[in-house]
DOVEX-822160 format. One record per atom (N, C-alpha, C, O): x, y, z. Coordinates in steps of 0.1 Angstrom, whole numbers, padded with zeros to 4 digits, always signed. Layout:
N
XYZ...
% end
This chain:
276
-0068-0416-0178-0078-0412-0182-0082-0400-0173-0087-0404-0162-0081-0384-0174-0076-0375-0164-0094-0376-0157-0105-0376-0164-0091-0376-0142-0097-0374-0129-0105-0360-0132-0100-0349-0133-0121-0362-0132-0129-0349-0127-0133-0350-0115-0136-0360-0108-0133-0339-0114-0139-0336-0100-0150-0326-0100-0162-0329-0097-0143-0310-0104-0158-0301-0094-0162-0295-0108-0152-0294-0116-0175-0293-0112-0174-0277-0125-0186-0267-0118-0195-0271-0110-0184-0257-0122-0195-0247-0120-0204-0240-0131-0202-0238-0143-0210-0239-0126-0220-0229-0138-0228-0217-0132-0236-0217-0123-0225-0207-0139-0234-0197-0133-0237-0190-0145-0229-0189-0153-0248-0183-0146-0252-0178-0165-0248-0185-0171-0242-0180-0180-0248-0197-0171-0250-0205-0181-0231-0212-0185-0229-0223-0190-0222-0203-0180-0210-0204-0184-0201-0216-0174-0201-0213-0162-0196-0225-0178-0191-0233-0176-0174-0225-0169-0167-0217-0175-0172-0231-0153-0157-0226-0156-0154-0237-0142-0162-0239-0132-0143-0242-0144-0136-0252-0135-0133-0267-0139-0135-0267-0151-0128-0283-0134-0124-0286-0142-0135-0297-0148-0146-0297-0143-0130-0308-0159-0139-0314-0165-0148-0321-0155-0146-0323-0143-0159-0325-0165-0166-0344-0155-0172-0352-0164-0179-0348-0174-0169-0362-0162-0171-0374-0171-0179-0385-0159-0180-0397-0162-0185-0379-0145-0185-0385-0142-0200-0392-0142-0208-0383-0144-0208-0403-0141-0221-0408-0145-0229-0404-0129-0241-0401-0129-0222-0405-0120-0231-0401-0109-0224-0389-0101-0219-0388-0090-0226-0378-0113-0221-0365-0107-0230-0360-0097-0240-0367-0098-0231-0352-0088-0240-0348-0081-0240-0337-0080-0229-0331-0076-0251-0329-0081-0256-0309-0086-0258-0304-0070-0267-0309-0063-0248-0293-0063-0248-0288-0056-0254-0270-0056-0248-0261-0062-0266-0268-0049-0263-0255-0055-0261-0246-0047-0268-0247-0036-0251-0234-0048-0246-0229-0038-0256-0213-0039-0255-0206-0048-0261-0212-0031-0272-0199-0024-0271-0188-0017-0279-0188-0007-0264-0176-0018-0263-0167-0007-0269-0154-0013-0276-0155-0023-0265-0144-0008-0269-0129-0016-0257-0117-0013-0249-0116-0004-0260-0110-0022-0250-0098-0025-0255-0084-0022-0258-0079-0033-0256-0078-0015-0266-0068-0016-0279-0069-0018-0285-0061-0025-0283-0076-0013-0299-0083-0013-0299-0087-0027-0308-0082-0033-0291-0093-0033-0293-0098-0048-0292-0113-0045-0282-0116-0039-0301-0122-0048-0293-0134-0048-0289-0143-0058-0294-0145-0069-0275-0150-0053-0271-0153-0065-0272-0172-0059-0271-0176-0048-0275-0179-0073-0271-0188-0073-0263-0191-0079-0260-0184-0089-0255-0207-0075-0244-0212-0084-0248-0230-0087-0251-0235-0076-0249-0236-0093-0247-0247-0095-0237-0257-0095-0233-0258-0107-0231-0265-0087-0221-0273-0090-0221-0287-0091-0224-0294-0082-0216-0292-0103-0212-0307-0110-0205-0309-0100-0197-0301-0097-0207-0321-0092-0196-0327-0082-0193-0344-0083-0202-0353-0082-0178-0346-0086-0178-0359-0086-0179-0369-0076-0174-0367-0065-0186-0381-0078-0185-0390-0068-0171-0392-0060-0172-0394-0048-0160-0392-0067-0150-0393-0066-0144-0381-0052-0148-0370-0049-0132-0389-0047-0123-0377-0038-0112-0368-0048-0107-0372-0058-0112-0358-0042-0106-0346-0046-0094-0339-0043-0088-0347-0037-0087-0328-0043-0074-0324-0038-0083-0309-0036-0094-0306-0041-0070-0301-0024-0075-0287-0022-0073-0279-0034-0076-0267-0036-0068-0287-0042-0068-0274-0053-0085-0276-0066-0090-0267-0073-0087-0283-0065-0095-0286-0075-0105-0277-0070-0113-0272-0078-0106-0273-0059-0122-0262-0054-0113-0250-0058-0117-0241-0051-0108-0248-0063-0100-0232-0068-0107-0227-0074-0113-0217-0071-0108-0233-0090-0116-0229-0098-0131-0220-0095-0133-0208-0097-0142-0231-0088-0153-0227-0080-0148-0214-0073-0153-0204-0077-0140-0214-0063-0138-0201-0056-0135-0188-0062-0137-0177-0057-0130-0190-0078-0126-0179-0085-0136-0174-0088-0136-0162-0088-0148-0183-0093-0160-0184-0104-0169-0175-0090-0178-0167-0094-0168-0177-0080-0178-0171-0070-0174-0158-0067-0183-0150-0065-0161-0156-0066-0152-0145-0060-0156-0130-0075-0160-0119-0073-0153-0137-0090-0156-0129-0096-0169-0127-0098-0169-0115-0101-0183-0132-0096-0197-0123-0089-0197-0118-0085-0199-0107-0090-0192-0117-0069-0189-0109-0060-0184-0093-0064-0191-0083-0064-0171-0095-0066-0167-0084-0075-0174-0077-0084-0177-0065-0085-0178-0088-0093-0190-0081-0105-0202-0073-0097-0206-0064-0104-0206-0074-0088-0219-0069-0082-0212-0060-0074-0211-0049-0080-0208-0061-0064-0201-0047-0060-0189-0035-0068-0187-0023-0064-0186-0040-0077-0179-0031-0086-0194-0024-0099-0191-0017-0109-0206-0028-0098-0216-0022-0104-0224-0014-0091-0227-0002-0095-0228-0016-0079-0231-0012-0068-0224+0007-0065-0229+0017-0061-0209+0002-0070-0202+0017-0065-0208+0024-0078-0216+0033-0077-0205+0020-0089-0210+0030-0099-0218+0034-0104-0217+0043-0112-0231+0026-0099-0247+0028-0096-0249+0041-0086-0258+0050-0086-0240+0040-0080-0236+0052-0069-0227+0065-0073-0223+0073-0064-0225+0065-0082-0214+0076-0087-0199+0074-0089-0193+0081-0097-0194+0065-0081-0181+0059-0080-0177+0056-0087-0183+0049-0095-0161+0059-0089-0154+0053-0103-0140+0040-0099-0131+0039-0091-0145+0035-0107-0139+0021-0103-0122+0020-0115-0121+0014-0125-0113+0026-0111-0101+0026-0127-0097+0013-0128-0095+0013-0140-0096+0002-0123-0091-0012-0121-0090-0016-0134-0101-0016-0139-0080-0020-0145-0086-0027-0156-0071-0034-0156-0061-0031-0150-0073-0045-0165-0066-0053-0173-0051-0046-0176-0054-0038-0185-0037-0044-0174-0025-0034-0180-0025-0027-0170-0015-0021-0169-0031-0026-0163-0028-0015-0147-0021-0022-0140-0026-0033-0136-0007-0019-0136+0005-0025-0129+0008-0019-0110+0014-0024-0101+0000-0008-0111+0002-0001-0097+0001-0007-0086+0005-0002-0076-0005-0020-0084-0007-0026-0072+0001-0039-0070-0002-0046-0061+0007-0041-0076+0014-0052-0080+0032-0050-0075+0041-0057-0080+0035-0040-0066+0042-0041-0057+0037-0042-0043+0046-0038-0034+0025-0047-0039+0019-0048-0026+0021-0064-0024+0023-0072-0033+0020-0066-0008+0020-0079-0006+0008-0088-0011-0004-0085-0009+0012-0101-0018+0004-0110-0022+0000-0121-0012+0011-0127-0009-0013-0126-0004-0010-0133+0005-0019-0143-0007-0029-0140-0012-0011-0157-0009-0017-0168-0017-0027-0181-0006-0023-0183+0005-0036-0185-0010-0043-0195+0000-0040-0208-0005-0042-0210-0017-0036-0219+0004-0030-0232-0002-0035-0238-0009-0027-0244-0016-0049-0239-0011-0055-0246-0023-0049-0239-0036-0045-0246-0046-0048-0225-0036-0044-0216-0047-0033-0220-0050-0031-0226-0061-0021-0218-0040-0010-0224-0041-0003-0237-0048+0009-0238-0051-0010-0244-0049-0012-0259-0055-0016-0257-0069-0009-0258-0079-0028-0253-0067-0031-0249-0085-0021-0241-0092-0014-0245-0101-0022-0227-0086-0016-0221-0094-0001-0224-0101+0002-0221-0113+0010-0234-0090+0023-0240-0096+0018-0252-0102+0026-0254-0112+0007-0261-0101+0004-0269-0111+0005-0266-0125+0012-0272-0133-0004-0254-0128-0012-0255-0138+0001-0244-0143-0001-0238-0154+0012-0241-0137+0024-0235-0146+0031-0242-0147+0039-0241-0157+0034-0253-0137+0045-0264-0146+0038-0276-0158+0045-0285-0163+0026-0275-0160+0019-0281-0172+0025-0271-0183+0024-0274-0194+0030-0261-0180+0034-0253-0195+0046-0257-0200+0054-0263-0193+0049-0253-0213+0065-0254-0217+0074-0245-0211+0074-0233-0210+0083-0254-0207+0091-0244-0200+0089-0239-0185+0098-0233-0181+0080-0241-0179+0068-0241-0169+0079-0236-0152+0079-0226-0145+0087-0248-0153+0095-0245-0138+0102-0238-0139+0103-0231-0129+0111-0235-0151+0118-0227-0157+0113-0211-0154+0121-0203-0149+0103-0209-0157+0096-0197-0160+0096-0195-0145+0104-0187-0140+0085-0204-0137+0087-0199-0121+0098-0193-0115+0099-0182-0110+0109-0204-0116+0120-0200-0106+0127-0190-0113+0136-0185-0106+0127-0185-0127+0133-0174-0130+0123-0164-0124+0126-0152-0122+0113-0167-0121+0107-0156-0121+0106-0148-0104+0104-0137-0100+0107-0161-0097+0100-0160-0085+0116-0160-0074+0117-0156-0062+0125-0166-0081+0139-0166-0070+0144-0153-0069+0148-0149-0059+0143-0142-0081+0153-0135-0073+0143-0124-0056+0147-0118-0046+0133-0126-0061+0121-0117-0051+0123-0125-0037+0122-0120-0026+0126-0139-0039+0123-0149-0031+0138-0147-0021+0137-0144-0009+0150-0149-0029+0158-0146-0021+0160-0128-0013+0166-0126-0003+0155-0120-0019+0152-0110-0013+0145-0106+0002+0149-0099+0011+0134-0114+0001+0124-0115+0010+0131-0125+0020+0126-0124+0031+0141-0134+0017+0143-0140+0030+0157-0133+0036+0161-0136+0047+0162-0125+0027+0171-0123+0036+0171-0109+0044+0181-0104+0050+0155-0104+0045+0153-0093+0054+0151-0102+0068+0156-0113+0071+0143-0094+0074+0138-0101+0088+0126-0095+0091+0126-0083+0095+0113-0102+0091+0101-0098+0087+0097-0091+0102+0104-0092+0112+0088-0085+0102+0081-0089+0118+0080-0095+0127+0073-0104+0124+0083-0096+0136+0089-0106+0150+0077-0113+0152+0078-0126+0151+0064-0107+0154+0049-0110+0156+0046-0124+0145+0042-0136+0149+0051-0119+0131+0048-0127+0125+0053-0144+0121+0047-0153+0116+0071-0141+0128+0072-0154+0126+0072-0158+0137+0078-0169+0136+0068-0157+0150+0066-0160+0163+0058-0166+0166+0058-0175+0175+0045-0162+0158+0024-0163+0160+0021-0170+0154+0017-0181+0157+0020-0163+0139+0013-0168+0129+0016-0167+0114+0018-0156+0108+0018-0181+0106+0019-0180+0095+0009-0176+0085+0010-0175+0073+0001-0173+0091-0009-0163+0085-0012-0149+0083-0018-0146+0093-0009-0140+0075-0012-0127+0076-0028-0123+0076-0034-0113+0082-0032-0132+0070-0050-0126+0071-0054-0126+0087-0059-0116+0093-0050-0136+0092-0053-0138+0109-0047-0129+0119-0050-0131+0131-0041-0120+0117-0038-0110+0123-0042-0096+0126-0052-0092+0119-0039-0090+0134-0051-0075+0133-0046-0069+0125-0035-0069+0120-0060-0059+0123-0052-0050+0111-0040-0041+0114-0036-0034+0105-0035-0040+0127-0026-0028+0131-0012-0041+0125-0004-0035+0118-0009-0054+0128+0000-0059+0124-0003-0062+0107+0005-0066+0099-0013-0060+0105-0014-0061+0089-0008-0052+0083-0002-0057+0073-0006-0040+0084-0002-0026+0084+0013-0029+0085+0020-0026+0076+0018-0038+0097+0032-0032+0099+0035-0044+0085+0041-0038+0076+0033-0056+0084+0038-0069+0075+0037-0058+0061+0047-0058+0054+0028-0050+0057+0022-0044+0045+0034-0035+0040+0039-0034+0029+0036-0027+0055+0044-0017+0050+0060-0023+0048+0067-0020+0038+0066-0031+0059+0080-0040+0060+0079-0048+0043+0090-0049+0037+0073-0050+0039+0071-0055+0023+0069-0044+0012+0071-0048+0001+0066-0035+0014+0068-0025+0006+0079-0016+0007+0080-0009-0003+0087-0015+0017+0103-0015+0018+0111-0019+0009+0119-0013+0002+0107-0035+0011+0119-0044+0001+0117-0037-0011+0127-0036-0017+0107-0032-0015+0106-0027-0032+0108-0039-0041+0117-0039-0050+0095-0051-0036+0097-0061-0045+0086-0062-0048+0076-0064-0041+0087-0062-0065+0078-0061-0077+0068-0076-0071+0068-0082-0060+0063-0078-0081+0054-0092-0082+0060-0096-0093+0057-0092-0104+0071-0107-0089+0075-0117-0102+0072-0117-0112+0080-0117-0122+0058-0119-0114+0047-0125-0128+0045-0109-0134+0039-0108-0145+0048-0099-0128+0049-0083-0136+0058-0085-0148+0070-0087-0149+0047-0083-0158+0059-0084-0170+0054-0073-0183+0044-0075-0190+0063-0063-0184+0062-0051-0189+0047-0047-0185+0036-0049-0191+0049-0041-0175+0034-0039-0166+0022-0043-0169+0011-0037-0170+0024-0057-0172+0010-0064-0172+0011-0078-0164+0023-0078-0160+0008-0084-0163+0004-0098-0153+0006-0110-0163-0001-0117-0170+0021-0112-0158+0016-0129-0172+0014-0136-0169+0020-0144-0176+0007-0144-0158-0005-0151-0155-0018-0148-0149-0024-0155-0141-0023-0136-0156-0034-0127-0153-0047-0141-0151-0057-0138-0143-0048-0153-0156-0056-0162-0157-0056-0171-0147-0066-0178-0144-0042-0169-0138-0040-0180-0126-0036-0168-0115-0029-0171-0105-0040-0153-0117-0037-0151-0106-0047-0149-0094-0059-0148-0097-0043-0149-0082-0050-0157-0070-0060-0146-0064-0060-0134-0067-0068-0152-0055-0080-0144-0051-0074-0126-0045-0079-0115-0048-0063-0129-0037-0060-0116-0035-0058-0106-0046-0061-0094-0044-0052-0108-0058-0052-0098-0069-0067-0099-0075-0068-0092-0084-0078-0106-0073-0090-0111-0080-0097-0102-0074-0105-0095-0080-0097-0100-0058-0104-0091-0053-0101-0080-0045-0107-0075-0035-0082-0073-0053-0087-0061-0050-0091-0048-0060-0086-0048-0071-0099-0040-0057-0100-0033-0064-0100-0021-0056-0098-0023-0044-0101-0007-0062-0101+0007-0057-0110+0017-0059-0108+0020-0070-0118+0023-0055-0121+0031-0060-0118+0049-0058-0117+0054-0047-0116+0055-0068-0112+0072-0071-0104+0070-0086-0108+0068-0097-0089+0070-0081-0083+0074-0100-0070+0064-0100-0064+0058-0091-0069+0063-0112-0057+0053-0114-0049+0060-0112-0039+0053-0111-0044+0077-0111-0031+0083-0102-0029+0082-0086-0018+0079-0081-0040+0085-0079-0044+0078-0072-0038+0071-0062-0034+0074-0050-0039+0055-0070-0031+0043-0069-0014+0043-0069-0006+0036-0063-0012+0058-0082+0002+0057-0081+0009+0066-0073+0021+0069-0072+0001+0070-0067+0003+0083-0056+0007+0096-0066+0017+0103-0066-0003+0096-0072+0001+0111-0083-0012+0121-0079-0013+0129-0070-0017+0121-0084-0029+0134-0081-0041+0123-0081-0042+0113-0088-0052+0128-0067-0063+0122-0071-0062+0110-0060-0052+0104-0058-0071+0106-0055-0071+0098-0042-0078+0084-0050-0086+0083-0060-0070+0075-0041-0075+0060-0047-0078+0052-0027-0071+0053-0017-0092+0043-0029-0091+0041-0016-0099+0026-0020-0109+0025-0027-0094+0017-0014-0094+0002-0011-0111-0003-0013-0119+0001-0004-0114-0010-0020-0128-0014-0014-0129-0022-0005-0118-0028-0003-0138-0025+0004-0134-0034+0010-0145-0046+0003-0157-0043+0003-0144-0054-0001-0152-0070-0008-0162-0071+0008-0160-0069+0020-0174-0075+0000-0188-0081+0011-0183-0089+0016-0183-0091+0028-0175-0099+0006-0171-0116+0014-0157-0114+0004-0156-0109-0007-0150-0120+0011-0132-0122+0007-0134-0139+0006-0133-0147+0016-0138-0142-0006-0136-0158-0009-0115-0161-0005-0115-0171+0002-0104-0156-0007-0100-0152+0000-0099-0163+0018-0091-0171+0021-0109-0158+0024-0108-0158+0037-0117-0169+0038-0116-0176+0048-0127-0172+0027-0136-0182+0030-0128-0192+0028-0128-0200+0036-0119-0194+0014-0111-0208+0011-0102-0215+0023-0100-0226+0026-0094-0198+0029-0086-0204+0041-0092-0209+0046-0088-0220+0049-0102-0206+0050-0108-0213+0061-0112-0231+0062-0110-0240+0071-0118-0231+0048-0121-0242+0044-0108-0255+0041-0110-0267+0043-0097-0249+0036-0081-0256+0036-0081-0259+0053-0080-0270+0057-0084-0249+0061-0077-0249+0078-0086-0263+0083-0082-0273+0088-0099-0259+0079-0108-0272+0084-0106-0285+0081-0110-0294+0088-0099-0286+0069-0097-0302+0061-0086-0307+0064-0083-0319+0067-0079-0294+0063-0064-0302+0072-0060-0301+0085-0049-0303+0089-0070-0297+0092-0069-0297+0105-0056-0289+0112-0049-0291+0122-0055-0280+0103-0043-0267+0105-0046-0255+0107-0057-0252+0103-0038-0244+0111-0041-0234+0112-0042-0228+0100-0035-0233+0091-0050-0214+0096-0049-0205+0081-0037-0206+0080-0029-0209+0088-0036-0205+0066-0021-0206+0065-0027-0201+0048-0035-0205+0040-0012-0184+0049-0011-0181+0031+0000-0180+0033+0007-0177+0043+0002-0182+0017+0022-0183+0014+0024-0169+0007+0014-0164+0002+0035-0163+0006+0037-0147+0002+0040-0153-0014+0048-0162-0015+0035-0149-0026+0039-0150-0038+0049-0153-0043+0048-0159-0053+0062-0149-0037+0074-0149-0048+0080-0163-0040+0090-0168-0044+0072-0167-0027+0077-0178-0021+0068-0196-0023+0070-0207-0017+0060-0192-0033+0054-0204-0036+0061-0213-0043+0054-0223-0043+0073-0216-0049+0081-0225-0057+0085-0234-0045+0085-0246-0045+0089-0225-0034+0100-0234-0024+0088-0240-0011+0090-0249-0003+0077-0233-0013+0065-0237-0007+0061-0251-0010+0061-0261-0002+0057-0249-0022+0055-0258-0030+0060-0271-0028+0054-0281-0025+0074-0268-0031+0088-0283-0029+0085-0290-0019+0082-0302-0020+0085-0282-0005+0084-0288+0010+0070-0297+0015+0069-0305+0023+0056-0288+0002+0042-0295+0009+0039-0304-0001+0027-0308+0001+0045-0309-0013+0039-0317-0027+0033-0325-0016+0021-0322-0018+0032-0333-0007+0022-0345-0001+0010-0337+0002+0000-0339-0004+0010-0331+0009-0004-0316+0013-0012-0318-0001-0023-0322+0000-0007-0316-0013-0013-0316-0022-0021-0327-0025-0033-0325-0026-0015-0338-0027-0016-0354-0030-0030-0354-0025-0039-0354-0034-0035-0353-0014-0044-0358-0003-0053-0355-0008-0054-0344-0014-0066-0365-0009-0081-0363-0015-0085-0365-0005-0079-0370+0005-0099-0358-0006-0112-0351+0004-0125-0357-0010-0124-0358-0022-0135-0362+0001-0147-0364-0007-0151-0345-0012-0150-0335-0005-0155-0347-0026-0153-0335-0032-0167-0331-0030-0166-0318-0030-0181-0336-0029-0191-0329-0023-0192-0325-0012-0196-0314-0010-0187-0334+0000-0184-0328+0014-0174-0312+0012-0177-0304+0021-0166-0309+0005-0159-0299+0002-0166-0285-0002-0164-0274+0002-0174-0291-0013-0186-0277-0021-0194-0277-0009-0195-0265-0006-0199-0284-0001-0211-0282+0007-0204-0273+0014-0207-0261+0016-0193-0280+0020-0187-0266+0035-0187-0252+0030-0195-0243+0032-0174-0253+0019-0180-0240+0012-0187-0228+0009-0186-0216+0008-0198-0238+0008-0212-0228+0007-0218-0226+0022-0227-0218+0023-0212-0232+0033-0220-0233+0048-0209-0221+0051-0215-0211+0055-0200-0221+0050-0189-0209+0056-0191-0197+0045-0189-0186+0050-0194-0196+0031-0200-0189+0026-0207-0178+0029-0206-0166+0029-0217-0187+0031-0234-0182+0036-0232-0174+0049-0235-0163+0051-0226-0182+0059-0222-0175+0072-0214-0163+0072-0218-0155+0079-0207-0162+0067-0195-0151+0060-0212-0138+0059-0217-0130+0067-0214-0144+0046-0222-0129+0038-0236-0127+0050-0240-0115+0053-0242-0136+0055-0247-0133+0066-0246-0123+0079-0254-0116+0085-0233-0127+0080-0227-0117+0091-0226-0105+0085-0226-0096+0094-0224-0101+0076-0216-0090+0069-0229-0079+0070-0241-0081+0071-0221-0068+0070-0230-0055+0066-0221-0049+0058-0210-0046+0060-0229-0047+0047-0224-0041+0034-0226-0023+0040-0234-0017+0047-0212-0018+0033-0213-0002+0035-0202+0001+0028-0192-0006+0029-0204+0011+0018-0191+0020+0013-0189+0033+0016-0180+0039+0012
% end
């Protein structure tokens, strides 16, 4: 029997794994975005769960935050050109949180020829990355791109861009795993024009989201595992997954995971000043 763990509902739409647990607990996650209250009801199993199982909930919360952010920009006369089928940002460095690295890999491996698909897509890009020398501070000080300062993040981004490594899951200028794309992609929007993204005519400014669930999820995983915050470069996920399978098999109380996610989220939203 398939074990079920966390289900979420927002505006009547379910998002997550299945739940058949008669002892399911309902947890309400409440927070404000641009002074608009958001309330997400989460059904949580009494069983323990893995890091990966929190991902659909994080994606659902992220979808609401980005939706409200884009709405606000458009209401103020701005234009957000980001659409399904645009691949202008697919050459950027994509950091993937630990829970997402497990969830995405596990879902792809469930597909027919999933392992072959993943290796064929990621191996050439991974070889190119590993054959180059990353900025010294990244290898010596931190495995997490997000925890570095802005200057250091820019150095990493520029180093990656110079490698000219396109996302391994881009196919004919579209995302081959769009439904499984990580938070770094889900939360990347620009204000301006699509031509500006392609460095043609016009301008494109990256939108700073009021809350990035990538950071929230990274902090949660860090606390649960008692490790430093860690992210994985998108093309390196298959190799990382093989090395860290045991971490993905560990179980944690589902209710405690959801409650702590909510606490981190609320603390982040309360300390953020929104401006565009």
